[in-house]
C-alpha positions as CSV (number, residue, x, y, z in Angstrom):
1,P,6.2,11.6,-1.3
2,D,5.6,14.5,1.1
3,A,4.1,16.6,-1.6
4,A,1.7,13.8,-2.4
5,I,0.8,13.5,1.3
6,D,-0.1,17.2,1.4
7,F,-2.2,16.8,-1.7
8,F,-4.1,13.8,-0.4
9,T,-4.6,15.4,3.1
10,R,-6.0,18.6,1.5
11,A,-8.3,16.5,-0.7
12,M,-9.6,14.6,2.4
13,R,-10.2,17.9,4.2
14,F,-12.1,19.4,1.3
15,S,-14.3,16.3,0.8
16,P,-14.6,14.5,4.2
17,L,-17.6,12.5,3.1
18,D,-16.2,11.4,-0.3
19,P,-17.2,7.8,-1.1
20,E,-13.7,7.4,-2.6
21,M,-12.0,8.4,0.7
22,F,-10.3,4.9,0.9
23,R,-8.4,5.8,-2.3
24,M,-7.0,9.0,-0.8
25,Q,-6.1,7.1,2.4
26,A,-4.3,4.6,0.3
27,G,-2.5,7.4,-1.5
28,V,-1.2,8.7,1.8
29,A,-0.2,5.2,2.8
30,L,1.7,4.6,-0.3
31,S,3.5,8.0,0.0
32,H,4.5,7.1,3.6
33,L,5.8,3.7,2.4
34,L,7.9,5.3,-0.3
35,A,9.3,7.8,2.2
36,G,10.4,5.0,4.5
37,R,7.8,5.6,7.2
38,F,6.5,2.1,7.3
39,D,4.4,2.3,10.5
40,A,2.6,5.4,9.2
41,A,2.1,3.6,5.9
42,S,0.6,0.6,7.6
43,S,-1.7,2.8,9.8
44,W,-3.1,4.7,6.8
45,A,-3.5,1.6,4.7
46,E,-5.4,-0.1,7.5
47,Q,-7.8,2.9,7.6
48,S,-8.4,2.5,3.9
49,F,-8.8,-1.3,4.2
50,R,-11.6,-0.9,6.8
51,E,-13.5,1.0,4.1
52,A,-12.5,-1.2,1.1
53,P,-11.2,-4.7,2.1
54,T,-11.2,-5.8,-1.5
55,F,-9.1,-2.9,-2.8
56,L,-6.1,-4.8,-4.0
57,A,-3.7,-1.8,-3.9
58,V,-4.3,-1.1,-0.2
59,V,-3.8,-4.8,0.7
60,A,-0.5,-4.7,-1.1
61,I,0.5,-1.6,0.7
62,I,-0.4,-3.2,4.0
63,A,1.7,-6.3,3.2
64,A,4.8,-4.3,2.1
65,S,4.7,-1.8,4.9
66,R,4.3,-4.4,7.6
67,A,7.1,-6.5,6.1
68,L,9.4,-3.5,5.9
69,A,8.5,-2.5,9.5
70,G,9.6,-6.0,10.6
71,R,6.1,-7.4,11.3
72,T,6.6,-10.4,9.1
73,E,3.7,-12.6,10.3
74,Q,1.2,-9.7,9.8
75,A,2.7,-9.1,6.4
76,R,2.3,-12.7,5.4
77,T,-1.4,-12.6,6.5
78,A,-1.9,-9.6,4.2
79,V,-0.3,-11.5,1.3
80,E,-2.6,-14.4,1.9
81,H,-5.5,-12.0,1.6
82,L,-4.0,-10.4,-1.5
83,R,-3.6,-13.8,-3.1
84,K,-7.2,-14.6,-2.4
85,L,-8.3,-11.4,-4.1
86,D,-6.0,-12.0,-7.1
87,P,-4.3,-15.4,-7.3
88,T,-2.3,-14.3,-10.3
89,F,-0.7,-11.2,-8.7
90,R,3.1,-11.4,-8.5
91,I,6.0,-9.1,-8.0
92,S,6.8,-9.3,-11.7
93,S,3.4,-7.7,-12.5
94,L,4.0,-4.8,-10.1
95,D,5.7,-2.5,-12.7
96,G,2.7,-2.4,-15.0
97,W,0.1,-2.4,-12.2
98,I,0.8,0.6,-10.1
99,P,2.0,4.0,-11.5
100,I,5.2,4.5,-9.6
101,R,7.7,6.3,-11.7
102,R,10.9,6.3,-9.7
103,P,12.8,2.9,-9.9
104,E,13.9,3.2,-6.3
105,H,10.3,3.6,-5.1
106,L,9.2,0.6,-7.2
107,A,12.1,-1.4,-5.7
108,C,11.1,-0.4,-2.2
109,F,7.5,-1.6,-2.8
110,A,8.7,-4.8,-4.4
111,T,11.2,-5.5,-1.6
112,G,8.4,-5.2,1.0
113,L,6.1,-7.5,-1.0
114,R,9.0,-10.0,-1.5
115,Q,9.7,-10.0,2.3
116,A,6.0,-10.5,2.9
117,G,6.1,-13.6,0.8
118,L,4.5,-12.6,-2.5
119,P,5.8,-14.8,-5.4
120,E,8.1,-13.4,-8.0
């Protein structure tokens, strides 16, 4: 995860006005989530969310990181927003939805979403 954070941080420095900045911020957020830095993940995800509130991935990262940080009510609010964006989204669809290669990282993300109240 730390190598990915370095990559995204450099990309943001090289292209500070990039219209896809929200994707880079989400990448940093996901990397922090997978490294177990849930508050940092939430903070980066919230920056991305301000730019793209309908970006499903970042809403999922917000939900998982808040849940894993112990902010259950805020996590549930994020899951409600996630379910409005995509009512069919479930934990069981996570594996084919986001390109996370390591099973332990996918399990971390799934655990956070589960704790946030996303259906199986």
